[in-house]
C-alpha positions as CSV (number, residue, x, y, z in Angstrom):
1,M,-22.4,0.0,-5.0
2,K,-19.0,-1.6,-3.8
3,K,-18.3,-0.7,-0.1
4,N,-15.0,0.9,0.6
5,K,-12.7,-1.4,2.8
6,V,-10.9,-0.1,5.9
7,L,-7.9,-1.9,7.6
8,L,-7.4,-1.2,11.3
9,V,-3.6,-2.1,12.5
10,D,-3.6,-2.0,16.3
11,D,-2.1,-4.1,18.9
12,N,-4.8,-3.5,21.1
13,L,-7.4,-6.0,20.8
14,D,-10.3,-4.2,22.4
15,M,-9.3,-1.5,19.8
16,L,-9.7,-3.8,17.0
17,L,-13.3,-5.1,18.2
18,I,-14.5,-1.3,18.7
19,G,-13.5,-0.5,15.2
20,Q,-14.9,-3.5,13.8
21,R,-18.2,-2.2,15.3
22,I,-17.5,1.5,14.3
23,F,-16.8,0.8,10.6
24,M,-19.1,-2.0,9.9
25,R,-22.1,0.1,11.4
26,A,-21.0,3.1,9.2
27,G,-21.2,0.7,6.1
28,F,-17.5,-0.2,5.3
29,E,-15.8,-3.5,4.8
30,Y,-13.5,-4.5,7.9
31,A,-10.2,-6.0,8.2
32,S,-7.7,-6.0,11.0
33,A,-4.0,-6.9,12.2
34,R,-2.3,-6.6,15.4
35,S,1.2,-5.4,14.0
36,G,2.8,-3.3,11.0
37,Q,4.1,-6.6,9.3
38,E,1.0,-8.2,9.6
39,G,-1.3,-5.4,8.3
40,L,1.4,-4.8,5.4
41,Q,1.0,-8.8,4.3
42,L,-2.8,-8.4,4.6
43,L,-2.6,-5.3,2.3
44,L,-0.6,-7.6,-0.2
45,Q,-3.2,-10.5,0.0
46,E,-6.6,-8.8,0.4
47,G,-6.0,-5.0,-0.1
48,A,-7.8,-2.0,1.5
49,D,-9.2,1.5,0.3
50,L,-7.7,2.8,3.5
51,V,-5.5,2.2,6.5
52,V,-6.0,3.3,10.1
53,L,-3.0,3.0,11.8
54,D,-1.9,3.0,15.6
55,Y,1.4,4.9,15.7
56,M,3.0,2.6,18.4
57,L,2.9,-1.2,17.1
58,P,5.2,-4.0,18.6
59,D,7.2,-4.0,15.5
60,L,6.9,-0.7,13.5
61,N,6.2,2.8,14.2
62,G,3.7,4.6,12.1
63,S,6.4,6.6,10.3
64,Q,8.3,3.2,9.3
65,F,4.9,1.5,8.2
66,I,4.2,4.6,6.0
67,T,7.8,4.8,4.4
68,T,7.7,0.9,4.0
69,L,4.5,0.9,2.3
70,A,5.5,4.2,0.1
71,N,9.1,3.2,-1.1
72,D,9.4,-0.6,-0.8
73,P,8.8,-2.1,-4.3
74,E,7.2,-5.0,-2.9
75,Y,4.1,-2.7,-2.1
76,A,4.3,-0.7,-5.0
77,A,0.9,-1.5,-6.0
78,L,-0.1,-0.5,-2.7
79,R,1.6,2.8,-2.3
80,Q,-1.5,5.3,-3.0
81,I,-3.5,3.8,-0.4
82,P,-4.3,6.7,2.4
83,V,-3.2,6.2,6.1
84,V,-4.8,7.7,9.1
85,V,-2.7,7.5,12.1
86,L,-4.2,7.3,15.7
87,T,-2.0,8.4,18.5
88,A,-2.3,9.2,22.2
89,R,1.1,11.4,22.0
90,T,2.0,14.5,20.6
91,D,5.9,14.3,21.0
92,H,6.5,12.4,17.6
93,L,4.0,14.6,15.4
94,E,6.8,16.3,13.8
95,D,8.5,12.6,12.9
96,L,5.4,12.4,10.7
97,D,5.8,15.6,8.9
98,E,7.6,13.8,6.0
99,C,4.9,11.2,5.9
100,Y,2.5,13.8,4.5
101,K,4.5,13.8,1.3
102,E,3.7,9.9,0.9
103,N,0.5,8.5,1.8
104,L,-0.4,9.8,5.3
105,R,-3.6,11.8,5.0
106,A,-4.5,12.6,8.9
107,I,-3.6,12.0,12.4
108,L,-6.2,11.7,15.2
109,I,-5.3,12.3,18.8
110,K,-6.7,10.2,21.1
111,P,-9.2,10.1,22.6
112,F,-11.6,10.9,19.6
113,G,-15.1,10.3,19.2
114,H,-16.4,7.4,16.7
115,R,-18.1,9.9,14.5
116,E,-14.9,12.1,14.2
117,L,-13.0,9.0,13.0
118,V,-15.6,7.9,10.5
119,N,-16.0,11.7,9.4
120,V,-12.3,11.8,8.8
121,V,-12.1,8.4,7.1
122,E,-15.2,9.3,4.8
123,N,-13.7,12.5,3.9
124,I,-10.5,11.3,2.8
125,L,-12.2,8.5,0.6
126,R,-14.3,11.0,-1.1
127,L,-11.1,13.4,-1.7
128,E,-9.2,10.5,-3.0
129,K,-12.3,9.2,-5.3
130,V,-12.3,13.0,-6.8
131,R,-8.7,13.3,-7.3
132,G,-8.6,9.8,-9.0
133,S,-11.6,10.7,-11.3
134,A,-10.1,14.2,-12.3
135,P,-6.5,14.1,-12.8
136,A,-4.5,17.2,-13.6
137,P,-4.1,18.2,-17.0
138,G,-1.0,16.8,-18.6
139,K,-0.9,14.1,-16.1
140,I,-3.4,11.3,-17.1
141,R,-1.3,9.2,-19.4
142,S,1.6,9.6,-17.1
143,V,-0.3,8.4,-14.1
144,N,-1.8,5.6,-15.9
145,W,0.9,3.8,-17.7
146,A,3.2,4.3,-14.6
147,D,0.6,2.7,-12.3
148,D,-0.1,0.0,-14.9
149,L,3.6,-0.9,-15.4
150,R,4.0,-0.8,-11.5
151,I,1.2,-3.6,-10.7
152,A,2.3,-5.6,-13.6
153,A,6.0,-5.7,-12.5
154,N,5.2,-6.3,-8.8
155,T,2.6,-9.0,-9.8
156,I,5.4,-10.8,-12.0
157,A,8.0,-10.6,-9.3
158,R,5.5,-12.0,-6.8
159,L,4.5,-14.8,-9.0
160,T,8.0,-15.6,-9.6
161,I,8.6,-15.9,-6.2
162,E,5.7,-18.4,-5.4
163,L,6.9,-20.6,-8.5
164,R,10.4,-20.9,-7.1
165,Q,8.9,-21.6,-3.8
166,G,6.5,-23.7,-4.7
167,S,7.8,-26.3,-7.3
168,P,11.7,-26.3,-6.1
169,A,12.0,-30.1,-7.4
170,G,9.9,-29.9,-10.4
171,L,11.8,-27.2,-12.1
172,S,14.9,-27.8,-14.6
173,D,17.9,-25.7,-14.1
174,Q,16.8,-23.8,-17.4
175,Q,13.3,-22.8,-16.0
176,R,15.4,-21.6,-12.8
177,M,17.4,-19.5,-14.7
178,D,14.6,-18.2,-16.9
179,L,12.8,-17.2,-13.4
180,E,15.5,-15.7,-12.0
181,A,15.9,-13.5,-15.2
182,V,12.0,-12.5,-15.0
183,Y,12.5,-11.8,-11.4
184,T,15.7,-9.5,-11.9
185,S,13.9,-7.9,-14.7
186,S,10.7,-7.1,-13.0
187,K,12.6,-5.5,-10.1
188,R,14.6,-3.3,-12.7
189,L,11.3,-2.3,-14.2
190,L,10.1,-1.1,-10.8
191,R,13.3,0.8,-10.0
192,L,13.0,2.3,-13.4
193,I,9.5,3.6,-12.6
194,D,10.4,4.7,-9.1
195,E,13.4,6.5,-10.1
196,G,11.2,8.6,-12.8
197,F,13.2,7.4,-15.7
198,P,12.2,9.0,-19.4
199,E,8.9,7.3,-20.6
200,S,11.1,5.7,-23.6
201,E,13.3,4.0,-21.3
202,I,10.4,2.4,-19.1
203,F,9.0,1.1,-22.2
204,H,12.4,-0.1,-23.5
205,A,12.7,-1.9,-20.2
206,Q,9.0,-3.3,-20.6
207,S,9.9,-4.7,-24.0
208,S,13.1,-6.3,-22.9
209,L,10.9,-8.0,-20.0
210,M,8.3,-9.3,-22.3
211,A,11.0,-10.6,-25.1
């Protein structure tokens, strides 16, 4: 069976080493990052099934990380990844309330036990699996086509950027114009999906992109 992968984002090196022992002993694949931006980039490169996130980071706080992951088109293919926030403070818990509408699934107040952390992660992943295998009636088709289109459009945008940056001297003016048009169209398609346009308009945009 495929192991679930946990990404721990924390600027404390000791916590990253402890997390490695905790999650690998519990049978998870493990990755770590020491800042919010590093964590977001690692998700783009390698993916993860769940993020464990320290609230106070050098660059982003927990709310900013979750909001970026949930709303920035660059991370559209990753916005369903559940997040567990770790914090030693309780004065900003209300700031996280809105994040439950996005991908926040739990908050753990420090100090907490190792088994408590693993239990929370396992329960969230089990719940996500059940939800993913049994979508609500009437939502099956809409979830599938929206997610598939979002992943495709985000991948096209990323590959277009890589082509423009990796071969600037080897591209003709027409090729540059074509890449710019593809990039613009893929971003427009992501916007259409995120704004909840009718399905007919989504597929019209997809047809324009592929034409």
